[in-house]
C-alpha angles and dihedrals in degrees: 000000000000123000091247092052091048092050091050092048091052091046093052090050091050091052104034106021113186111326108207092218092060119086109249129200093222092057089051090050089049091053091052092048092048091050092050093045090054101041105036089070090064088066103028119059105158132068094246094052092047092050091049093050090045090054092049091051094045091054100031102052097052091044092050092047091050093047095046095047093043091049092049093051092046093049094048091047088056088061096048131339093225090052089056090047091054091050091050090051092048093048091045090052091057091058094058122082104177098117093045091050091050092049093050093049093048091051090056092046094050093049090052090049087055090050089243098143093164091054091046090052090052092046094050091048087070093062104034133056099217127095109275105176095099102031117136119226090261091051091049089053091048093048092049094048091049093052090043091058095043095044091049084065105040097028100046119001096045094050089047089051093053093042088059095044100044111357126238095325093059092043090052090049087053090052088053090054091047093048092049090053094047093050105037108003093100132121095227121120093263097052107025090102105024094046102039095097092048091052093049093046090050089052090055095044093052100042097097098032092052093055092042089051091053091055092047091050090053091050091046091050089055090055096042102038097032094205115119091197092063092047090053089049089050091054091048092049091046092055093044103039106022092098098042096086117098087240114071089224113028094069094064101066090035092053091048091051095044093049094046091052095040092236139120124246130183126045129122122353129174123226116187088341094307116118118232120192117211127185115268114251121203138022102259117147097186138068119270114254135193092260089064088062091049092053092043091055090051090050089050092053093048092046089052091049090050089049091053091048091050093046095046092045092050092047091052092049100048 
């Protein structure tokens, strides 16, 4: 994918986001995963069989997505090079989620500004997996900042990384991996066997992007906050706490964000009414406030812009 195509794809995402009326590859992937999750259990009863089927799905879906999208681009390019370029831009656009992330975060922020805690809880429930019905305002802010940091990585920086490495087909294959993990890569009783391969593959796919995202968040914080002391704290927290998260990748962007803002993330979350304790990330000694969410969203935007600049520059050079 050329630098110009990548820049156009990112620009379309920034302007249009993800219109719900437009067919989207990720929704199609989700439908396939949901069908498999429901029907494979009719044939597979034992742990070994579920793990085998889960491995086949984890490898097969991304490979199929890559092959189909690569074949489509190649076929369209044979008709006209500019037609193939347009298809690459369109497919690349579907892998980026920067505008959607921004819109969701701003919705939560505006509802909190209006003192509509119930509405904010409902809004944040659309972007996090934890229970949100009883969250306090501080917990809503924490949940939103955590998903802002994590989604900066897997919703923007990781797709940009794979767009540079292998164009739209590889970025779409990454989205298949990410969607598999989000839908079945859980350690609950239903998915512990069927989703294990999806979870491990997602860990591998996000290893480099997560660490790259952490660095970009630190750089963005320096531009947004303008206080070198907080940036140094961010680097210290990143090195100390980046590996404390249960996920081998999610802790890195979260630690960079927590350190840059001088706050603490992590702690106790509830999933289906069951408490889950996660290590605390950061060195904050104060309560989170709405302004932390405002600054975090600005850091996210600048980090994404830096990611686009880096990706476009790299694509033009190679």
